[in-house]
ZAZA-598313 format. One record per residue (C-alpha): residue in one letter; x, y, z. Coordinates in steps of 0.02 Angstrom, whole numbers, padded with zeros to 5 digits. Example, Ala and Ser with C-alpha at 12.3 -4.5 7.8 and 13.67 -1.06 7.14 Angstrom:
2
   rest        x        y        z
      A    00615   -00225    00390
      S    00684   -00053    00357
END
This chain:
719
   rest        x        y        z
      M    04258    05184    06244
      A    04382    05137    06363
      T    04304    05201    06487
      G    04202    05040    06514
      H    04037    05154    06501
      G    03930    05241    06331
      S    03935    05390    06276
      G    03750    05434    06373
      R    03852    05429    06534
      F    03993    05548    06480
      A    03839    05675    06407
      D    03764    05656    06569
      A    03919    05728    06668
      L    03898    05861    06537
      V    03755    05916    06562
      R    03766    05910    06749
      L    03943    05991    06756
      L    03857    06127    06648
      A    03751    06138    06820
      C    03885    06167    06949
      A    03904    06333    07045
      E    04041    06257    07156
      P    04217    06204    07101
      D    04157    06064    07193
      D    04055    05985    07110
      L    04135    06034    06932
      L    04272    05921    06981
      A    04137    05782    07049
      E    04062    05747    06873
      A    04241    05805    06786
      A    04320    05657    06893
      T    04170    05535    06872
      A    04142    05558    06694
      L    04335    05489    06653
      A    04346    05368    06790
      P    04380    05168    06732
      R    04204    05139    06882
      E    04143    05275    06952
      R    04204    05200    07128
      D    04372    05246    07051
      A    04375    05428    07018
      V    04507    05525    07081
      G    04564    05693    07032
      V    04627    05882    07086
      L    04587    06028    07027
      Y    04719    06205    07029
      R    04710    06372    06981
      L    04844    06462    06938
      D    04896    06630    07017
      A    04955    06771    06970
      D    05096    06742    07065
      G    05138    06570    06937
      S    05096    06464    07061
      L    04971    06349    07028
      R    04855    06338    07200
      L    04741    06173    07243
      T    04548    06218    07238
      A    04462    06050    07251
      S    04468    05884    07282
      F    04399    05718    07237
      G    04429    05563    07297
      L    04555    05576    07387
      P    04612    05622    07574
      V    04656    05792    07616
      A    04835    05746    07741
      D    04876    05666    07573
      L    04892    05837    07481
      D    04985    05912    07601
      A    05131    05883    07487
      Y    05024    05970    07341
      R    04925    06135    07386
      V    05048    06245    07294
      I    05156    06186    07139
      P    05261    06306    07071
      V    05226    06321    06863
      D    05409    06278    06820
      S    05372    06118    06942
      W    05418    05928    06881
      L    05237    05885    06914
      P    05128    05856    06782
      C    04985    05985    06829
      A    05149    06140    06804
      R    05184    06037    06648
      A    05020    06050    06563
      V    05008    06221    06622
      R    05182    06274    06547
      E    05177    06197    06388
      S    04958    06185    06382
      R    04927    06014    06325
      P    04876    05854    06425
      V    05030    05782    06491
      W    04995    05567    06558
      T    05074    05503    06700
      T    05056    05358    06826
      A    05027    05378    07012
      G    05189    05297    07058
      E    05273    05449    06978
      Y    05195    05554    07103
      G    05326    05480    07226
      E    05263    05463    07440
      P    05148    05486    07511
      A    05045    05378    07421
      L    04884    05415    07380
      R    04751    05316    07430
      P    04558    05340    07404
      E    04443    05403    07562
      G    04330    05303    07657
      P    04405    05172    07797
      G    04515    05030    07726
      S    04529    05090    07538
      A    04680    05006    07489
      P    04816    05134    07393
      V    04773    05193    07225
      P    04897    05076    07140
      S    05068    05125    07070
      H    05008    05092    06888
      A    04859    05202    06887
      E    04857    05295    06758
      F    04835    05503    06763
      V    04818    05627    06671
      A    04853    05836    06657
      V    04752    05951    06547
      P    04768    06139    06559
      L    04602    06232    06565
      L    04620    06345    06448
      V    04487    06507    06410
      D    04538    06606    06232
      G    04719    06549    06259
      T    04723    06608    06439
      C    04761    06507    06550
      L    04645    06449    06727
      G    04744    06325    06785
      A    04742    06130    06766
      L    04622    05980    06790
      S    04719    05810    06850
      L    04619    05648    06821
      R    04610    05462    06845
      V    04559    05388    06681
      P    04571    05190    06591
      R    04738    05096    06578
      G    04792    05138    06389
      S    04722    05302    06356
      A    04839    05379    06281
      L    04820    05285    06178
      D    04656    05300    06163
      S    04576    05406    06028
      T    04429    05418    06091
      V    04458    05461    06273
      E    04581    05612    06219
      H    04454    05652    06122
      R    04302    05663    06271
      L    04453    05739    06406
      M    04481    05900    06281
      A    04288    05918    06285
      L    04288    05898    06465
      A    04424    06011    06482
      T    04379    06165    06378
      A    04187    06156    06472
      C    04262    06130    06634
      A    04388    06302    06591
      H    04221    06394    06539
      R    04116    06357    06698
      W    04267    06380    06778
      E    04277    06588    06711
      R    04081    06578    06752
      I    04108    06531    06922
      L    04267    06620    06958
      A    04145    06745    06877
      G    04036    06745    06997
      G    03880    06704    06859
      N    03831    06520    06973
      V    03685    06513    06866
      A    03617    06326    06851
      A    03573    06262    06660
      G    03422    06173    06764
      D    03332    06322    06861
      Q    03168    06332    06812
      G    03061    06481    06777
      L    03171    06580    06641
      P    03058    06702    06553
      P    03024    06661    06380
      R    03149    06785    06300
      A    03314    06684    06366
      L    03242    06570    06256
      A    03263    06679    06080
      A    03434    06710    06011
      G    03532    06841    06116
      Q    03687    06952    06034
      R    03808    06822    06109
      R    03706    06644    06055
      V    03755    06603    06237
      T    03657    06479    06293
      M    03640    06456    06512
      L    03722    06275    06473
      E    03867    06402    06431
      M    03988    06257    06333
      A    04073    06348    06212
      L    04208    06205    06130
      S    04316    06271    06051
      N    04448    06154    06051
      A    04346    06006    06024
      S    04243    06070    05906
      I    04094    06067    06005
      G    03925    06180    06043
      T    03768    06177    06149
      F    03606    06196    06110
      D    03418    06197    06201
      W    03290    06183    06143
      D    03105    06247    06227
      F    02982    06104    06165
      P    02818    06207    06198
      S    02884    06374    06123
      G    02973    06255    05964
      R    03128    06389    06008
      I    03295    06346    05992
      V    03448    06420    06073
      W    03605    06363    05963
      D    03775    06423    06031
      E    03898    06538    05924
      R    03987    06358    05894
      S    03838    06255    05854
      C    03765    06410    05710
      R    03930    06384    05630
      L    03937    06189    05643
      F    03767    06213    05531
      G    03811    06346    05431
      I    03705    06496    05509
      N    03784    06669    05533
      P    03750    06674    05725
      E    03679    06854    05679
      E    03569    06782    05579
      F    03520    06651    05666
      D    03289    06650    05708
      G    03270    06493    05836
      R    03151    06429    05737
      I    03159    06242    05766
      E    03080    06247    05565
      T    03268    06301    05517
      F    03366    06180    05620
      E    03276    06045    05513
      R    03310    06138    05345
      S    03486    06136    05378
      V    03434    05924    05404
      H    03494    05847    05238
      P    03343    05775    05163
      E    03399    05592    05148
      D    03406    05608    05352
      R    03245    05710    05417
      A    03163    05559    05416
      L    03322    05478    05533
      V    03313    05644    05669
      A    03108    05639    05681
      E    03127    05461    05710
      A    03280    05518    05851
      V    03171    05650    05933
      A    03008    05564    05964
      K    03072    05420    06029
      S    03187    05546    06153
      H    03022    05589    06228
      R    03009    05394    06286
      T    03154    05357    06343
      G    03251    05532    06387
      K    03402    05530    06303
      Y    03439    05581    06123
      D    03582    05520    06017
      V    03601    05530    05820
      A    03741    05563    05664
      Y    03678    05643    05544
      R    03707    05757    05368
      V    03672    05945    05361
      V    03684    06061    05225
      H    03777    06232    05240
      P    03687    06359    05111
      D    03837    06357    05009
      G    03803    06149    04975
      T    03945    06099    05083
      V    03869    05934    05146
      R    03960    05888    05348
      W    03905    05739    05476
      I    03858    05803    05634
      T    03831    05706    05818
      A    03732    05768    05928
      E    03691    05699    06122
      S    03574    05777    06257
      R    03434    05747    06372
      V    03261    05798    06387
      V    03196    05878    06524
      Y    03006    05848    06622
      N    02897    05962    06715
      R    02819    05862    06879
      E    02680    05811    06773
      G    02819    05689    06677
      N    02752    05781    06508
      P    02927    05825    06399
      Q    02968    06023    06410
      R    03146    06041    06330
      M    03313    05951    06267
      I    03492    06025    06312
      G    03643    05959    06228
      I    03779    05951    06127
      V    03832    05934    05951
      Q    03966    05906    05889
      D    04071    05909    05689
      R    04107    05738    05644
      T    04150    05744    05463
      A    04343    05716    05463
      E    04324    05553    05572
      H    04164    05498    05442
      D    04313    05553    05306
      R    04433    05434    05374
      E    04304    05277    05427
      A    04258    05288    05253
      A    04416    05314    05180
      R    04476    05165    05272
      K    04312    05057    05258
      A    04349    05081    05064
      R    04527    05023    05077
      S    04500    04901    05177
      D    04346    04866    05049
      F    04488    04877    04923
      I    04607    04741    04975
      L    04445    04639    04992
      A    04416    04654    04843
      L    04567    04649    04769
      T    04570    04466    04873
      R    04456    04415    04803
      S    04457    04419    04616
      L    04667    04373    04607
      A    04609    04206    04713
      A    04495    04155    04527
      A    04649    04211    04437
      L    04731    04050    04393
      S    04840    04138    04215
      T    04984    04289    04243
      E    04857    04367    04111
      D    04701    04318    04200
      V    04796    04395    04364
      V    04838    04562    04252
      S    04652    04591    04218
      A    04601    04563    04402
      V    04712    04708    04468
      A    04693    04819    04311
      A    04514    04813    04358
      A    04521    04847    04574
      A    04693    04979    04537
      L    04603    05090    04412
      R    04423    05065    04462
      E    04474    05108    04666
      L    04636    05194    04656
      G    04605    05320    04536
      G    04742    05255    04406
      T    04744    05286    04223
      R    04865    05153    04160
      L    04944    04987    04218
      A    05083    04860    04163
      V    05141    04715    04262
      F    05315    04662    04230
      L    05351    04470    04273
      R    05539    04441    04309
      E    05602    04284    04223
      E    05740    04152    04259
      D    05853    04283    04164
      G    05852    04402    04293
      I    05763    04526    04151
      L    05585    04604    04197
      R    05482    04560    04062
      L    05306    04656    04014
      A    05187    04523    04070
      G    05036    04617    04026
      S    04948    04820    04027
      R    04791    04919    04032
      G    04801    05101    03972
      Y    04918    05105    03829
      A    04914    05157    03657
      P    04971    05002    03556
      E    05099    05099    03501
      Q    05175    05141    03651
      V    05173    04921    03708
      P    05350    04925    03638
      K    05443    05053    03732
      L    05335    04980    03888
      R    05420    04830    03850
      R    05587    04897    03825
      L    05578    04989    03958
      G    05563    04842    04093
      E    05725    04782    04029
      I    05826    04916    04027
      S    05786    04975    04227
      T    05822    04770    04287
      D    05966    04842    04334
      H    05972    05030    04323
      P    06083    05105    04472
      L    05945    05191    04523
      L    05804    05073    04555
      R    05888    04939    04652
      S    05819    04992    04806
      V    05645    04965    04708
      W    05683    04787    04654
      A    05760    04766    04844
      G    05580    04784    04912
      T    05542    04975    04938
      P    05398    05054    04814
      L    05429    05215    04738
      F    05287    05320    04728
      I    05324    05466    04636
      E    05188    05636    04638
      S    05228    05714    04493
      A    05308    05732    04305
      R    05436    05867    04383
      E    05512    05756    04505
      Y    05484    05605    04369
      R    05620    05697    04279
      E    05709    05754    04423
      L    05749    05558    04487
      F    05778    05471    04300
      P    05863    05604    04186
      D    05934    05452    04096
      E    05794    05462    03953
      R    05787    05291    03901
      L    05693    05286    04082
      A    05563    05422    04004
      S    05385    05373    04009
      P    05305    05304    03901
      S    05151    05405    03894
      G    05240    05553    03890
      G    05135    05706    03952
      E    04981    05604    03989
      A    05059    05520    04143
      Q    05109    05636    04286
      A    05124    05527    04447
      W    05154    05350    04476
      A    05155    05214    04591
      V    05316    05083    04569
      L    05275    04938    04659
      P    05390    04784    04690
      L    05309    04628    04702
      M    05415    04514    04834
      S    05385    04353    04879
      A    05450    04268    05011
      R    05607    04414    04987
      T    05630    04382    04827
      L    05585    04520    04675
      V    05407    04399    04587
      G    05394    04563    04455
      S    05326    04732    04473
      C    05174    04840    04460
      V    05182    04996    04392
      I    05012    05123    04411
      T    05015    05294    04319
      Y    04883    05427    04357
      A    04835    05561    04219
      R    04844    05708    04383
      S    04988    05747    04497
      R    04928    05672    04669
      S    05014    05647    04834
      F    05029    05476    04921
      S    04969    05480    05101
      P    05045    05376    05233
      D    04882    05273    05244
      D    04879    05267    05048
      R    05058    05196    05032
      T    05021    05057    05171
      V    04866    04988    05047
      Y    04984    05002    04903
      T    05124    04869    04974
      A    04963    04774    05056
      A    04923    04759    04879
      A    05127    04745    04816
      G    05092    04555    04944
      I    04964    04507    04861
      I    04983    04525    04681
      A    05150    04456    04718
      Q    05078    04311    04798
      A    04936    04291    04643
      L    05092    04309    04487
      T    05164    04162    04597
      R    05050    04058    04593
      A    04999    04092    04413
      S    05191    04067    04326
      L    05175    03880    04411
      Y    05009    03869    04336
      D    05068    03948    04172
      S    05183    03818    04172
      G    05088    03674    04201
      R    04977    03730    04075
      G    05108    03747    03959
      H    05184    03581    03983
      L    05011    03501    03955
      T    04969    03606    03807
      E    05143    03549    03737
      L    05103    03371    03791
      Q    04912    03383    03695
      Q    04988    03459    03558
      L    05139    03304    03528
      M    04962    03203    03540
      L    04883    03287    03387
      P    04959    03264    03205
      R    05075    03387    03135
      D    05074    03392    02968
      L    04885    03315    02838
      P    04914    03205    02705
      E    04893    03276    02546
      L    04717    03217    02446
      P    04717    03239    02258
      G    04528    03313    02237
      L    04510    03385    02412
      E    04534    03542    02526
      V    04552    03500    02721
      A    04583    03635    02844
      V    04603    03619    03035
      R    04608    03708    03199
      Y    04640    03641    03380
      R    04608    03774    03534
      P    04646    03684    03708
      G    04506    03764    03838
      S    04572    03910    03939
      E    04480    03844    04124
      G    04607    03766    04259
      L    04760    03642    04241
      D    04655    03509    04171
      V    04688    03449    03956
      G    04538    03406    03887
      G    04513    03243    03754
      D    04472    03336    03600
      W    04573    03259    03442
      Y    04556    03252    03259
      D    04657    03145    03150
      V    04646    03143    02910
      L    04687    02954    02854
      R    04729    02874    02670
      L    04646    02724    02645
      P    04652    02624    02503
      G    04568    02680    02353
      D    04613    02842    02333
      R    04499    02868    02457
      A    04536    02956    02635
      A    04456    02966    02822
      L    04399    03119    02939
      I    04400    03084    03116
      I    04353    03200    03235
      G    04313    03143    03429
      D    04306    03199    03612
      V    04354    03084    03762
      Q    04239    03138    03934
      G    04292    03254    04021
      H    04449    03378    04046
      S    04606    03289    04142
      A    04782    03220    04093
      R    04670    03048    04079
      A    04558    03104    03968
      A    04705    03172    03862
      A    04806    03020    03901
      V    04645    02910    03838
      M    04643    03004    03678
      G    04808    02987    03625
      Q    04763    02805    03612
      M    04612    02806    03556
      R    04692    02900    03394
      T    04855    02791    03390
      A    04749    02633    03380
      M    04632    02701    03241
      R    04785    02772    03133
      A    04872    02597    03168
      R    04717    02493    03120
      A    04614    02615    02986
      A    04709    02513    02831
      E    04632    02340    02902
      Y    04477    02415    02893
      H    04380    02435    02746
      S    04221    02537    02804
      A    04211    02685    02914
      Q    04062    02560    03008
      G    04199    02442    03050
      L    04329    02562    03107
      M    04190    02633    03212
      A    04162    02475    03302
      W    04336    02385    03334
      A    04377    02592    03410
      N    04237    02567    03524
      R    04289    02383    03579
      T    04471    02458    03625
      L    04413    02578    03722
      C    04291    02479    03805
      D    04443    02365    03847
      L    04562    02499    03905
      D    04551    02512    04114
      T    04466    02658    04098
      D    04281    02727    04160
      L    04292    02863    04021
      F    04200    02868    03861
      A    04194    02964    03712
      T    04090    03019    03555
      C    04147    03016    03385
      V    04123    03038    03197
      I    04212    02971    03035
      T    04164    03056    02881
      E    04236    02904    02714
      V    04254    03036    02573
      D    04271    02940    02396
      P    04306    03102    02318
      A    04310    03012    02128
      R    04117    02969    02177
      R    04102    03153    02260
      R    04010    03038    02398
      L    04040    03063    02612
      R    03993    02884    02697
      I    03984    02966    02895
      V    03987    02854    03057
      R    03908    02957    03224
      A    03937    02886    03386
      G    03859    03005    03521
      H    03935    03166    03429
      P    03849    03329    03365
      Y    03788    03301    03182
      P    03929    03375    03027
      M    03860    03529    02969
      L    03853    03551    02769
      L    03881    03704    02672
      C    03785    03676    02508
      A    03857    03746    02335
      D    03679    03861    02354
      G    03727    03961    02529
      T    03617    03862    02627
      V    03667    03752    02791
      R    03604    03611    02868
      D    03635    03484    02977
      I    03667    03299    02928
      E    03577    03209    03042
      V    03678    03039    03047
      P    03555    02925    03150
      G    03723    02857    03274
      G    03756    02741    03397
      T    03800    02769    03592
      P    03955    02845    03644
      L    04127    02723    03614
      G    04183    02633    03780
      T    03972    02618    03842
      F    03924    02441    03748
      A    04063    02319    03680
      D    03949    02267    03574
      E    03884    02395    03497
      T    03826    02438    03298
      Y    03835    02606    03203
      P    03733    02619    03050
      S    03829    02750    02904
      W    03723    02870    02816
      E    03779    02895    02640
      T    03798    03106    02570
      E    03861    03196    02396
      L    03990    03311    02416
      E    03922    03421    02282
      P    04069    03566    02206
      G    04073    03732    02300
      S    04011    03627    02468
      T    04091    03617    02630
      L    04080    03501    02758
      L    04126    03537    02942
      L    04139    03429    03099
      Y    04164    03521    03256
      T    04171    03470    03463
      D    04050    03550    03574
      G    04179    03695    03604
      L    04130    03769    03454
      V    03947    03799    03501
      E    03933    03799    03707
      A    03939    03947    03803
      P    03885    04005    03971
      G    03747    04083    03993
      S    03683    04036    03817
      D    03612    03884    03737
      Y    03674    03716    03611
      T    03548    03775    03475
      G    03578    03931    03489
      G    03742    03941    03472
      V    03741    03795    03314
      T    03641    03913    03238
      R    03758    04045    03261
      I    03885    03939    03170
      A    03767    03905    03032
      D    03774    04077    02998
      Q    03926    04116    02998
      L    03981    03964    02869
      A    03845    04054    02756
      R    03907    04232    02771
      D    04097    04158    02730
      R    04082    04041    02629
      H    04171    04136    02489
      L    04337    04145    02600
      P    04504    04015    02583
      L    04463    03859    02685
      D    04600    03943    02788
      V    04534    04090    02839
      L    04338    04016    02846
      A    04442    03915    02989
      D    04497    04041    03097
      R    04328    04148    03072
      L    04251    03997    03139
      V    04378    03970    03293
      A    04430    04155    03341
      P    04226    04186    03447
      A    04268    04049    03519
      A    04431    04051    03573
      S    04379    04237    03639
      R    04281    04178    03770
      S    04377    04209    03952
      L    04332    04030    03998
      H    04300    03877    03859
      D    04329    03715    03823
      D    04414    03637    03706
      I    04388    03697    03530
      A    04416    03554    03388
      V    04369    03591    03210
      L    04384    03498    03031
      L    04335    03582    02874
      L    04321    03479    02705
      R    04301    03558    02520
      P    04338    03492    02351
      D    04452    03557    02240
      A    04389    03649    02149
END
């Protein structure tokens, strides 16, 4: 609270105020309740006379002589108290606006109240009737502090009701002892001795007698708990039943603590008979007898549901922005951005469809991705983005002003052009069209669609605008990533063979899919080479790491092996030469590799392996086995390494699979399980054409959100 004292001091002041029997005491409690510091407390109390003038009734903290000019104030005066009465609202002002004489606190040597000191004048109203006005010194900045204003209204209303009792001669102190037991029972008017009917602030009062277990609520307390005042039985069990089951232990603990500390301050939920759940805060003080035993609790209860809901909504908005920021921080590509935005926006903002358009170099807004649209709606959505780019009805949006459409009727009125009709048809009833601006430049747009009409509050619009800024930054970053990724992938593709040679008697299929994580490309490669004597060499390899350097080494290795393949009469010799070549390169990278020499005439395979996964053979009978070739160390490890060869027969109807580890490795699964899955798929799809089989093998691995480079080479004897 801006006053510098907590809610406990304020509650104490309210309890004491309700026991006041004189206007001077009433004003003193009110002045100290909201003062910046107790020694700074200043206040005046005016009564509204029948002739329409305000008459000074009490003052606190000021010399009487300083108030001579303000003893009687016409209700049409410019002074804040008169304005508060005329306008029935608080009027905030400073000491300097009162002019001369200067306001000086009581006491010898006291300095004048500074001209910048702030005051508030508030009307004292009871059921619409004004009794007068109260002027109090408040902390600086109180006019902008909702907590201070809230407590001010509670204080003013309590003062008004208590002063009404004082003026009527009802000087009954709330702390009087010796009350008859029937005073604690529910009466016809449901008014406790505290007399705190705080209508403007929705505050009720209660008086709980511990020995009898009876509780007295005023009418507002009854309404706060959803109970008809005429039906409240005054039993503490009735109160306990109204508390939300999940909060009963919390309330019981607060009550037990209050017996020790004398203070009761708790927030909890209550359940009305119709099932409505409301948030309540309660503040009170415990009254003890001469022996120090707790006898009763006197306090206030207030409905804080609206504040709780606002805080919950504020937290939800904050959590949404934070979650969106976190998810977009991990989004690399444009597709990643679309997925992250869809996951956050459709879940947290209640949308049913989302489309993200990216502004390309030609200025056209082209669909970057969508969620929730049927396949047949996507082409129309794509055309809609292109048409809307220069449409005059959307120029303000593309200039940076979000557009919120709350109903299908409003959409039709805004966009009578049939070309701009919603692709969702009648399934769409509200829209948020968000321009995505980065450095005052349109990056793209995000359109969120809702299945029902809805209104967009100022808070909603603020959240959407903030989200649009975050999405724009992520899209800008993703566009750079996509561009760089595209260039590197294109470079890597150029390093791989564009065409495979025709090999008589053999059918060959290859597939390559670049990895999906990061800008770094990998070092996977494959090649198919003719050898003397109608033989062929099938080569597959993987340079360590994922970087442009790994890709460059891959290119050098592939080019060198292609250039020297015809000079060597065996796969062993070619592998040994490749190893020495990599050792001689100025790099610390190594590579794994498999060279399979194929002799179609003899239907023989000679295989040499350098630290690479075993080749897999699909036999004609449908069984699948690894060809456990004894291999040497990876290329580039030891310059004098030798590589043994392994020969096996290539039966008619069989298929040989060479692959890199990206085909079988997946997050959360072991390598052996991945190999088993590929073997099962080979057996299951063995009758498919080789090209179709290659696609089937690669598709599951390539569909993973994060995957390594994948290279696959399939060989089958020509039937």
